[in-house]
Structures are given as structure tokens and as C-alpha cells.
C-alpha positions in Angstrom: 9.9 1.8 -5.7 9.8 2.2 -9.5 6.0 1.3 -9.7 4.3 4.1 -7.5 7.3 6.2 -7.2 6.5 10.2 -9.0 8.3 12.1 -11.7 10.0 14.1 -9.0 11.1 11.0 -6.7 12.4 9.0 -10.1 14.6 12.6 -10.3 16.8 11.9 -7.2 17.9 9.1 -8.9 22.0 9.3 -10.2 21.8 10.1 -13.1 18.2 11.0 -14.4 16.6 14.4 -15.0 13.1 15.5 -15.7 12.9 13.7 -19.4 14.1 10.6 -18.3 12.2 10.4 -15.0 9.0 10.9 -17.3 10.2 8.1 -19.3 10.2 6.1 -16.9 6.2 7.6 -15.7 5.0 6.7 -19.2 6.7 3.1 -19.7 5.1 2.0 -16.3 1.9 3.6 -17.3 1.8 1.9 -20.7 3.3 -1.3 -20.6 2.0 -2.0 -16.8 4.0 -2.3 -13.5 8.1 -3.2 -13.6 8.7 -6.7 -12.6 12.5 -6.0 -11.5 15.1 -3.6 -12.1 16.3 -4.2 -15.3 12.8 -3.7 -16.4 14.3 0.0 -17.2 17.4 -0.8 -19.6 13.5 -0.2 -21.7 13.6 3.7 -21.0 15.1 5.9 -23.5 18.0 6.9 -22.4 18.8 4.5 -19.6 22.3 2.6 -20.2 24.0 -0.4 -17.9 25.8 2.0 -16.6 23.3 3.9 -15.7 21.0 1.4 -14.1 24.2 0.4 -12.0 24.6 3.9 -9.8 20.7 3.7 -9.8 20.2 -0.3 -8.7 21.5 0.9 -4.7 18.1 3.2 -4.4 15.6 1.2 -6.2 13.0 -1.0 -5.7 10.9 -3.1 -7.1 7.4 -4.0 -5.3 5.4 -7.3 -6.1 2.2 -6.8 -7.5 -0.8 -7.0 -5.7 -2.7 -9.7 -5.1 -6.0 -9.7 -6.6 -9.0 -10.0 -3.9 -11.1 -12.9 -4.2 -15.1 -11.5 -4.7 -15.5 -13.3 -2.0 -14.0 -11.4 0.1 -14.3 -8.0 -0.9 -16.6 -5.8 1.3 -20.2 -5.7 -1.6 -23.4 -5.7 0.9 -25.7 -8.9 0.5 -28.1 -8.4 -1.5 -31.4 -6.7 -0.1 -34.6 -9.2 0.8 -37.6 -8.4 -0.3 -40.0 -7.3 2.4 -42.5 -9.9 2.9 -46.5 -8.0 2.5 
């Protein structure tokens, strides 16, 4: 998954060495999550041919849904104790 892979995992992809792996991480940190595999074309050094070689090995996860505030694990406010 391009949105969670680390540099070492990215280097296992065909045609990806340490420099391109770091560029993928940098783009993810700068621009946010990848929405589709084709977003890799924005990385300098990744051509359509290289992307085609990687495509069978990469996925892009859906962005996590925000948790509605009512479902968050926040304790209820304490009521003042009667005196």
C-alpha cells in the first residue's frame, strides 16, 4: 500500500531504489495520501514504463473515514458533587 509503505518496502518494487523510494515518501508527506496508483507519475524518476512494471505490486488504500465526534472515546464531563 503506497500510503503506508516505508522506504525499505518501496525498494522491493521493480525499478525502485533508495532515492526513488524516498521521493515517494516525500511526496506522500508533502501532498497527502495517494488516491490512485497513477499518482506515482508525479514522482521524478517514475515513468509510465516503470509504473507499468510496479502496478501489479502496489495498491492504494481508501482514506480512513473520520470518526463522528459522538463516537469518539471521550469520557462524559463530570458533574459537580452535591454539597
